C-alpha positions, 0 to 999 in steps of 0.5 A: 377350206380347213377340211381342205386344209386338213387333208394336205397337211396328212398326204403332204409328209405321206408323200415326202415319207414315199419321196424318201423310201423311194428307191435309185436305180442305177444303171451303170455300162461299159465295153467289156465285162470288168469295165463298171466294176473299177470305174462306179464300183464303190458307188454301186456298193454304196448305193447297195447297201442302203438298198437301192438298185445298180445294175452293171453291164457290159456291151460286149461280150469280152470274147478278145481280151485274153493273150491265149483263149478266145471266141466262146471259150473266152466269152465263157468264163468272162460272163462266168467271173463277171456274175462271182463280182456282181454277187460281190459288190451286191449288184446285178450284172448283165453281159450281152454277146456283140463281139469284144474290139468290133462295138460299133454305136450302132441302130441295134446296139443304142437300141439294146440300150434304150431297153435296158435302161428302161427296162430299169426304168433307171434315175440313173446312168453311167458310161465313160467319155468318148475320148480314151485309148480304147474303140470300144470306149469310144463307142459306148460313150456314142451309144450312151450319148446317142440314147440319152434324148431317145429314152423317153421317144415312144415311136424309138424301140417301141417294143419297152415303153418309155420312160417318163422322164429322162435320167441322168447321164453321168461319166465316170473319171478317166486320166484323158486330157483332150480334147478337155479333161474329166470335170468332177460335178459329183464325189462319193468318198467309198473310203470305207469300201474300198478293199470289198471293191478290190476284192469283187474285181479280183473276180476278173481272173482272166483280166486282172491277173492275166491278160491286163499285166501281161499287156504291159509285160508285166505278168512274170510279176502277178503273186500267185496266192489269193490274198497277196494277189488282193494285196497286189490288185489294191496297189495297181487299182487305187486311183489317187486323189486329184485336187478336181475331184478333193475340191468337188469332195469339199463341197459335198462333205465339207472340208474337214470330212473331205480332208481325210478321205482317201478313196474316191470314185467321181463323175461328170454331168452329161448335157445331154440327159437330165440336168440335176440341181444341188438337192436332186444330185442329193437325193440321188446319191443318199450316200452323199456327205455322210 
């Protein structure tokens, strides 16, 4: 008995160390090649700096998102921009070859997503809520919801081994209010990496400096110089820390620190995936409270 206790005394700390050293695998899935960047870019930077594994995925190739370019030529531009953004974020960036503006929650796309989540051995899956102005965004959310349970089912997409446990599926923050507003279960302080996030987002030149300004009649106001462009992008893309997110920051960081946080990214736990408790969330997000 004493020998058994001695063995356990040696093994328990070792297993704890292994758990602490284990890398967290995060996959952020959006409809278009710039979607993951704005919703979870700061959080991705923090994971990457801690040595964890992050992959951004665009379910479409972005071949429709421009006022004067399109088709294969635009898809190549957007794929190259995504690769540069991934380099700046410190993450892997994968762009699928589905058409922009035509994404549907088909069985084929669902299987694409299931395979990607399994291959990445994901612990955390982040994507949009199904309430959005863009049909591609809404359908991306539906695909993720449909995949949330199926990633552990062996007979679904059987060419890729199923996950042994269901990941935590998270919705990224949005501004939409109906049928119900976003609820921030987790909030991450990104104040110290906001400049890197904006710089990485700026790699999507065709979007942030051409297409998106054009859609709101602001294309003539886009600066020409790189430094000026980044400052302009930062002024328009920083997200105000709303009261609900501030409250979540207080929970995870304490009031004193939370009151001084200038930039944050927040996430809502999807009820279809694994439901983590507070200690599991802190283990999955080791930057919380620091």
